[in-house]
Each structure stands twice: as C-alpha cells, then as structure tokens.
LUMFINU-394897 format. One record per residue: residue in one letter; x, y, z of N, C-alpha, C in turn. Coordinates in steps of 0.1 Angstrom, whole numbers, plus 5000, padded with zeros to 4 digits. Layout:
N
AXYZXYZXYZ/...
***
This chain:
245
M503749124767503949044779502649004785/L501649094784500349074790499648954784/H499848934771499248824764499848694769/S501048684772501648564777501348544792/L501048644799500648634813499248584815/F498348634806496948594806496448564792/P496848444787496548414773495048424769/R494148394778492748394775492048524779/A492548584790491848694796492548834795/Y493548844787494348964786493549084782/R492549054773491749164768490949244779/R490549174789489749234800490549344807/F491849334807492749434813493049544803/L493149514790493449614780492249704778/F491049654781489849734779489349804791/L490149804802489749884814489550034810/P488550094814488250234810489350334812/L490150324823491150424826492550364824/L492750244831494150194831494350094820/G493450064812493649964801494750004791/Q494850134789495850184779497350164784/I497450154797498850134802499049994808/A498049914808498149774814499349694809/D499449694795500549624789501949684793/G502049814792503349874795503649864810/F502649864819502849844833503449704835/D502949604828503449464830504949454825/D505249524814506549524809507549584819/W507049694825507849764835508149674847/L507049594851507249504862508349394859/V508349344847509349244843510749314844/A510849434839512149494839512649524853/D511649544862512049574876512249454884/G512149334878512449214885511349144893/Y510049174890508949114897508748974891/T508348884900508148744896506848734888/R506648624881505448604873504148614882/E504248544893503048544902502748684908/S503748754911503548894916502848984905/R503348964893502749034882501349004880/R501048874880499648834879498748894889/K499148894901498348954912498149104910/M499249174906499049324904498149354892/I498349284881497549304869496049284873/R495749174880494349144884493849264892/M494649314901494249424910493949554903/L494449564890494149684883492649714881/R491849604880490449624879489849704890/Y490249674902489749744914490349884916/V491549904912492250034912491450124902/D491250064890490550144880489150184884/A488450094890487050134895487150234906/D488050224915488150324926488550464920/L489450474911489850594906488750664898/R487950584891486850634883485750684893/R485550624904484650674914485050814920/R486350834918486950964923486951064911/H486251024900486051114888487351144881/V488351054882489551064874489351014860/K489451094850489151054837490451044828/K491551104833492851084825493951094835/F495151044830496351034839496751174844/G496551274835497051404839496351464852/N495151404855494451444867494951374880/L495751274878496251194890497251264897/T497151264911498151324920498551214930/H499551244938499951154949498751144959/S498151254961497051254971495851164967/I495551164954494451084949494850934950/L496050904946496550764946496650714961/H497050804970497150764984495750734989/D494850814986493450794991492850664985/C493250634973492850504967493450384974/W494750404978495450294985494750274999/I494450385006493750375019492450305018/T491650325007490450265005490550115002/L491450074993491649944989492249855000/I493149915008493849825018492849775028/K491749835030490749775039490149645034/T490049635021489449515015490449415010/Y491549475005492649384999493949425006/P494149385019495349425027496649385021/T496649265014497949215008498149254994/L497149324988497349354973497249504970/A496849584980496649724978497949794975/G499149724978500449784974500549804959/T499649744951499649764937499549914933/V498849984942498650124939499950204940/T500750174950502050244952502950204941/T502950074936503750034925503350104912/L502050114910501550174899501950324899/E501950384910502350524911503850544907/R504650454911506050454907506150444892/Y505350354886505450334871504950464864/L503850524869503350644863504250764864/A504950774876505850884878507150864869/A507550734867508750704859508450744845/N507250734840506850764827506150904825/S506250984835505751124835504251124831/L503451034836502051024833501151084843/T501651134854500851194864501051344865/A500251404873500351554875501451594885/G502151494890503151514900502951414911/A503951324912503751204921504051234936/R504951324939505351334952504951474958/P504551484970504151614976505351704980/E506451644982507651724987508451774975/T509151884977510051944967511451914971/A512351894961513651854963514451964971/S513952084972514752194978514452194993/S513452124998513152135013514052045020/A514352085033515251995042514651865044/A513351855046512651725048512851635036/A512751695024512851615012514251555010/L515251645013516651595012516951485022/L516351495034516551395044515851265040/V514751275033514051155028514851085017/E515451175008516251114998517451045003/E518051095014519151035020518750895026/Y517550895032517050775039516750675028/V516150715017515850615006517150555001/E518150634999519450584995520050485005/Y519850515017520350425028519550285027/L518250295025517450175025517850085013/H518150155001518550084989519950024990/E520850114993522350084992522850005004/V522350035016522849975029522049855033/R520749875033519849765037519449675026/G519549715014519249635002517849585001/L516849675005515449645005514849644992/A513749574990513049574977512349714975/S512049744963511549874959510249904966/D509349804967508049834973508249864988/T509149784995509349805009509949945011/V510849985002511450115004510450225002/Y509450204993508450304990507550325003/Q507150205009506350215021507050285032/R508350255034509050325045509350475042/Q509550495029509650635025508450715028/H507250655025506050725028505750755042/T506150655051506050675065506950785070/A508150795065509050905069508551035065/E507951045053507451175048506251215057/C505351125060504151155068504651195082/F505651135088506151165101506751305101/L507551335091508251465090507151575088/R506151545080505151645078504351665091/H504151565099503451575112504251665121/L505551645121506451735130506351875125/G506351895112506252035107504952095111/E503852025110502552075114502452105129/A503252025137503352055151504252165155/G504952215145505852335148507152295155/T507652175153508852125160509852075150/T511052045154512051985146512551855152/L513451785145513951655150514751675163/K515451785164516251815176515351835188/K514151895186513351925197512251815199/M512251715191511251615192511351525205/H510251495210510251405222509151305220/R508951215231508051105229506651145226/S506151255231504851295229504551315214/H505551355207505351375192505151245185/L505851135190505651005185504250955188/E503750975200502450935204501351005196/S501551135194500551215186500551175171/Y501651135166501651085152500950955151/I501150865160500550735160499050745162/T498650835171497250865173496550915160/S497251005153496751065141496650955130/A497650865129497650765119496650655121/S496250635134495350535137493950565132/K493650695129492350745125492150715110/R493250685103493150655088493650515084/L494250445094494750315091494050205099/S493950085094493449975102494649935112/R494249855122495249815131496449735125/R496149655115497149575109498049665101/T497549765094498349855086499049945095/L498449985106499150075116500350005122/Q500249875124501349805129502549805120/K502349795107503349805097503949955096/D503050055098503450185098504350215110/V504050165121504850185133506250115132/S506249995126507449925123508350015114/S507750075104508550165095509050285102/L508250335111508650455119509950415128/R509950295134511050255142512350245133/V512250195121513350185112513950335109/F512950425107513350565104514050625116/L513550605128514150655140515550595143/R515750475140517050415141518050475131/F517550505119518350565109518750705114/L517850785119518150915124519150915136/A519150805144519950795155521450755151/L521650715139522950675135524050785136/D523550915133524551025134524051125144/G523151085153522851175164521751275161/R520951255150519951355148518751345157/V518551225163517651195174518351105184/P517951105197518551025207518450875203/A519550805206519450655204518450595214/G517750485209516850415217515450475217/L515250585209513850635208512950545201/D513450455192512650365185511950265194/R512650235206512150135216510950195224/Q510750325223509650385230508350395223/V508350335210507150335202506450205203/D505250205208504450085210503550065198/S503449945193502549915182501349835186/P500249845179499049775183499249625182/R498549555191498649415192497649345183/L498049245176497149165168497149015173/Y495948955174495848825179495248725169/R495648605169495048505160493548485165/L492748465155491348435157490548545165/E491148665164490448775172489148825165/Q489048795153487848845146486848725144/L485548765143484548655141484748585128/P484548455128484748385115483648435105/R484048435092483148465082482248345079/A480948375076479948265074479148295062/L478548195056477648215045476348275050/P475648355042474248395046473348275049/R472348295058471448195061470648145049/E470248235040469548195028470448105019/T471648135018472548055009472747915015/V472847905028473047775035471747695032/G470547755034469347685031469147635017/T469547715007469547674993470447564991/L471647564997472647454996472047325001/L471447335013470947215019469747155011/R468947245006467747194998468147134985/S469347164980469747114967470246974968/I470446914980470946784982469746684981/D469946584973468946474971469046384983/K468046394992468046315004467446175002/G467046144990466546014986467545914984/S468845954982469945854980470845844992/A471645734992472545715003473645825003/M474045864991475045964990474546104995/G473246134991472646254995472446265010/L472046145017471946145031473246175038/R474346115032475646135037476046285037/D475746345025476146485023475246575033/
***
C-alpha cells in the first residue's frame, strides 16, 4: 500500500531507522481502519518526525516503547505540528493492536477507574458514534482526570468545583492554550457522561471554563532580514519587469 501512496518516495519511509520496518504495515492498518487516502499521506509523512523524536529519547526498539514515552512524544510534537501530532496516538493504537510495545496503557483492567473508562469508551463508540481518534483523545482526558482525582485523594462522589480547577491548572502546565481548550472540551463531555446516571451532579460541565483563543492574537511570521535582502538583491532592476517586482 505504501508504494501506491508514495510511488516515488516510499523508500524514505521504509528506511526510517526505527519506524521504517512497520511503516508499510501501519499504512495497511490505516486502510483497514477506514482512513482516507489524504489522512494516510499526512500520517505517513509525520512518521519521520515521530521517528526522530523517539530516537532522541534513546528508543532503539519497539519493546522499549511505553505509553508514557509515546505521550511525551505527542506533547513535544503537538507544539510544532498541532494538527498532525495525533499521528502518535494513532501509531500507539496500531502498535498495541499488534503487541509491539511494552504495554500501551497505564491502567489495569481490574481497577475501578479502568472499568469506568472502558464503559465511557463503549458509550463514545456505540452511542455517540465518534471516530477512533476522537475516542482516544477523550479517553486519554478521562484517564488523566481520574488519575488527578486519585492523587488528590478524592472520589467522584466527593468531587467539587475546586478539583476541576486544580486539574485544569495542572494540565495548563503541559499543554498549549489551543490543546488545553480541546482537553477542557473533552472533560465536559466526560462530566456529562458521568451525570447521566448521577455519578456526579448534573450541570457540573457548565462550571468548567476553557481558555479563550482569538484570531490574529499572535504576531505574524516573517522572513529573516537577511533572506529578504537576498531576495531583493536577486531582482534585476535594469528591466521593466524587474522594476515592477
């Protein structure tokens, strides 16, 4: 499949030091999972950056990969590639499905939190009909939030607004504002799910405030002064077309 996706450049992905050996299988798995051709192209291209980041973390074989390492990789890449870093989470699902990692999830099936998350994932799949990547992101938020409650020594029944605020404060230290906004949105969905059968009070999701994002709030990106100078000097000012340019 990889050869048909990149007829001329498929070898550059097959020869990646770490992920090259699974690149073709990963693409086949994406096809089987219903991903579009364009989505597959974006994810396969992203493997180069995932591979480089994992090698910087001294990962030399799949057996050394853990959920924690992949999550840290995602945190790093999302700062530079906010719309493409989800490739890491999709890759983790592929590796886990093929038993290529040292253990993909931090929770055990016997814990109450893990059972609750499994129920939530089933709800997102069966009732809400969400895509696999969306389900994974919301599952991850639910796991992080439940872990935060556990570290705070409280339960869902004893939870109040201050626990929501402390979770968001903690998450803001590791996420950008844009990513934090998505995380808060996922938290609201989880709180609404918990309120369906009274595990938390109804309306708690409306007490969660998300960071504001504004258009044109960041400075525009510009070329370096030296590059602009080189560009201007390359124009032939002796011709009418050059003067126009």
